C-alpha positions in Angstrom: -2.4 -1.5 40.7 -2.9 0.3 44.2 -4.2 -2.8 45.9 -1.4 -4.8 44.7 1.1 -2.1 45.6 -0.5 -1.8 49.2 -0.2 -5.8 49.5 3.5 -5.7 48.2 4.1 -3.1 50.9 2.7 -5.2 53.7 4.6 -8.1 52.8 7.9 -6.2 52.9 6.9 -4.7 56.4 5.8 -8.3 57.8 8.9 -9.9 56.3 10.8 -7.2 57.9 9.3 -7.4 61.3 9.6 -11.1 61.5 13.3 -11.2 60.3 14.8 -8.1 62.2 14.3 -9.2 65.5 17.7 -10.2 66.2 19.8 -7.9 64.0 21.3 -6.3 67.2 23.0 -9.5 68.0 23.8 -12.6 66.5 21.9 -15.9 67.2 22.6 -19.5 68.1 19.9 -22.1 66.6 20.7 -25.4 68.3 20.1 -28.7 66.8 19.4 -29.7 63.3 16.4 -27.7 62.7 15.8 -23.8 61.3 13.5 -22.1 63.6 9.8 -22.4 63.2 9.3 -19.4 60.8 12.7 -19.1 59.2 16.0 -17.6 60.0 15.7 -14.0 61.0 18.3 -11.3 60.1 21.9 -12.6 61.1 24.5 -14.0 61.3 22.8 -16.7 62.6 24.4 -20.0 63.0 23.2 -23.7 62.8 25.0 -26.7 63.5 26.5 -28.0 60.0 25.7 -31.3 58.6 28.8 -33.2 59.2 28.4 -34.7 55.7 29.1 -31.3 54.4 32.1 -29.7 53.6 32.7 -26.1 54.8 35.1 -24.3 52.1 36.3 -20.9 51.6 37.5 -19.0 48.4 39.2 -15.9 47.8 36.4 -13.5 46.1 38.6 -11.0 44.1 36.2 -8.3 43.5 36.3 -7.3 47.5 39.8 -9.1 48.0 37.9 -11.4 51.1 37.3 -15.0 51.7 33.7 -16.0 51.4 32.1 -19.2 52.5 30.4 -21.8 50.7 29.3 -25.6 51.2 30.0 -28.6 49.2 28.3 -32.1 49.4 29.2 -34.9 46.9 27.4 -38.2 47.0 29.4 -41.1 47.4 27.9 -42.4 43.9 29.7 -39.5 42.0 32.5 -40.8 39.5 35.2 -39.1 38.4 34.7 -40.2 34.9 30.8 -39.6 34.7 29.1 -36.2 34.5 27.1 -35.6 37.5 24.0 -33.7 38.2 24.8 -30.7 40.2 22.3 -28.5 42.3 23.0 -24.6 43.5 21.5 -24.4 46.5 20.3 -21.0 47.8 19.8 -20.0 51.7 17.2 -17.6 53.4 18.0 -14.3 54.7 20.3 -14.1 57.9 21.7 -17.7 57.7 24.2 -19.4 55.6 23.8 -22.5 53.0 24.0 -24.7 56.4 20.3 -23.8 56.9 19.4 -25.6 53.5 22.2 -28.0 52.4 21.8 -30.4 55.4 19.1 -33.0 56.5 16.6 -34.2 53.8 18.2 -32.2 51.0 21.7 -34.2 51.5 20.0 -37.6 52.1 18.4 -37.0 48.7 21.3 -35.9 46.8 23.2 -39.0 48.2 20.7 -41.3 46.9 20.4 -39.3 43.6 24.2 -39.2 43.2 24.2 -35.4 43.1 26.7 -32.8 43.8 25.2 -29.9 45.9 27.2 -26.3 46.1 25.8 -23.8 48.6 27.2 -20.2 48.1 27.0 -17.8 50.5 25.6 -14.9 48.2 28.2 -12.3 49.5 26.8 -12.0 52.6 23.7 -13.6 54.8 21.7 -10.6 53.2 22.9 -10.6 49.7 19.4 -11.4 47.7 21.4 -13.0 44.8 20.7 -10.2 42.4 17.1 -10.0 43.1 15.8 -6.5 44.6 17.5 -6.0 47.9 15.1 -5.6 51.0 16.8 -3.7 53.6 15.7 -4.9 57.3 15.5 -3.1 60.3 14.0 0.1 59.0 16.9 1.3 57.0 17.0 2.4 53.4 20.4 2.6 52.2 21.8 -0.8 50.4 25.4 -1.5 51.8 27.7 -2.2 50.0 25.7 -0.3 47.2 26.4 -3.0 44.4 25.3 -5.7 47.3 23.3 -7.2 44.6 25.6 -7.7 41.7 28.5 -8.9 44.5 25.3 -11.8 45.7 24.9 -12.8 42.3 28.4 -12.7 41.2 29.4 -15.2 44.5 26.9 -17.6 43.3 28.4 -17.9 39.4 32.3 -18.2 41.4 31.1 -21.0 43.5 29.3 -22.5 40.5 32.5 -22.2 38.5 34.3 -23.6 41.3 32.3 -26.9 41.2 32.6 -27.1 37.3 36.5 -26.9 37.5 36.8 -29.4 40.3 33.9 -31.9 39.4 32.8 -33.5 36.1 29.4 -31.7 36.2 26.5 -32.6 33.7 25.8 -29.3 32.2 22.4 -30.7 30.9 21.6 -31.5 34.7 22.5 -28.4 36.8 19.5 -27.5 39.0 18.6 -24.2 41.0 16.8 -24.4 44.4 16.4 -21.8 47.2 14.5 -21.2 50.4 12.8 -17.7 51.3 15.5 -14.8 50.4 16.8 -17.9 48.4 13.8 -18.5 46.7 13.4 -14.9 45.5 17.3 -15.1 44.2 15.9 -18.5 42.3 13.1 -16.8 40.5 15.5 -13.9 39.6 18.5 -16.1 38.4 16.2 -18.8 36.8 14.7 -16.1 34.5 18.3 -13.9 34.0 20.3 -17.2 33.1 17.5 -19.5 32.1 19.7 -21.6 29.7 22.2 -22.5 32.5 19.2 -24.8 34.1 17.7 -27.9 33.9 15.0 -26.7 36.4 14.6 -24.5 39.3 12.6 -24.8 42.4 11.5 -21.8 44.9 10.8 -22.6 48.3 8.6 -20.0 50.1 10.1 -17.3 47.9 10.4 -13.8 49.7 9.8 -12.2 46.1 8.0 -9.2 47.5 9.6 -6.9 45.3 9.5 -8.6 42.2 5.4 -9.2 42.8 4.4 -6.3 40.7 6.2 -7.6 37.5 5.8 -11.0 38.1 4.7 -11.9 34.7 8.0 -9.8 33.3 10.2 -12.1 35.3 8.5 -15.3 34.2 8.5 -14.4 30.6 12.2 -15.4 30.1 11.3 -18.8 31.9 8.3 -19.5 29.6 10.3 -18.6 26.5 13.2 -21.0 27.4 10.8 -23.5 28.6 12.5 -24.1 31.8 10.5 -26.3 34.3 9.8 -24.4 37.6 8.3 -25.3 40.8 7.1 -23.3 43.5 6.4 -24.6 47.2 4.7 -23.0 50.0 3.4 -23.5 53.3 0.0 -22.6 54.4 1.0 -22.0 57.8 3.8 -19.5 57.0 3.9 -16.4 58.9 6.8 -14.9 57.2 6.0 -15.4 53.7 2.2 -15.5 53.7 0.6 -18.1 51.0 -1.7 -15.2 49.9 1.5 -14.0 48.0 2.9 -16.9 46.8 -0.5 -17.9 45.0 -0.2 -14.9 42.9 3.1 -16.6 41.5 1.1 -19.6 41.1 -1.5 -17.9 39.3 1.0 -16.0 37.1 2.5 -19.4 36.1 -1.0 -20.5 35.0 -1.7 -17.4 33.1 1.3 -17.6 31.4 0.7 -21.1 30.6 4.6 -22.0 31.3 5.4 -25.1 29.9 6.2 -27.3 32.8 5.7 -25.8 36.1 4.0 -26.9 39.3 3.0 -25.1 42.3 2.6 -27.2 45.8 0.9 -25.9 48.8 1.3 -28.0 52.0 -1.0 -27.8 54.7 0.7 -27.1 58.0 3.9 -26.1 57.0 5.6 -23.2 58.5 8.7 -21.0 57.2 10.8 -23.4 58.7 9.9 -27.0 58.0 8.9 -26.5 54.5 12.5 -26.6 53.2 12.6 -30.5 54.3 9.2 -31.5 53.5 9.4 -29.9 49.9 12.8 -31.8 49.1 11.0 -34.9 48.0 8.8 -33.5 45.3 11.8 -31.4 44.6 14.2 -34.1 43.9 11.2 -35.9 41.8 10.9 -32.6 39.8 14.5 -32.5 39.0 15.2 -35.9 38.5 12.4 -35.9 35.6 14.1 -33.1 33.7 17.3 -32.4 32.1 17.9 -29.6 29.4 17.0 -30.2 25.9 14.7 -33.3 27.1 
């Protein structure tokens, strides 16, 4: 147990060192690719995919406007239920870091709606344990995790009201911080999802309680995929492999772990998408 605690502490420190480099100023990332080892703390900006809608809504809890993104495949029809993906971005960026490129290509091809919530702010953690970067100890605001989780479901509800969403084909995917959020929201709201996929999940704070986190996923028989690059310096594969081992130990009904040679914390996002979309297409709730 002490060895695992030291490993988790080291992983958190490594993540903090990697992501906190630009905390004193915002960063502009040119072009269409995240930096090789993922977005540091932010706010960071990236050129949005022109196919993706940039939206805001009024967040009643704090009386402010929150950003989110929407993509709707040209194959979506008003009279036919469409599959929907909720996509959670990594630390320091916004949903344009994940709702873009290959994800949008495959969503168009498969007839999906995709929504990307902010998660309240660039460092919200979507309800999972908040990691405070840059040496700080205090979570601000104190209810950040709650606000971040609520934002995800507000955006999901907005999509359900606007579009004819198939409740049996609603999926969850996230990268890094969003990968931790995916594991957390998958287990907390397992009946909501048809399948979930975590990409290089920065789930260090949940690592000591992996089996407790995964148990509701096992009970609900929720299909779960985790992908990881073996050249990732931000979320090292050694830590993610422990999640794979825990899935095996619990004998999750339908789970997959894919580790890709040579992929880092940035290019693992796009390179994971074909496997993730194939996994989603193979699963609907109740089947």
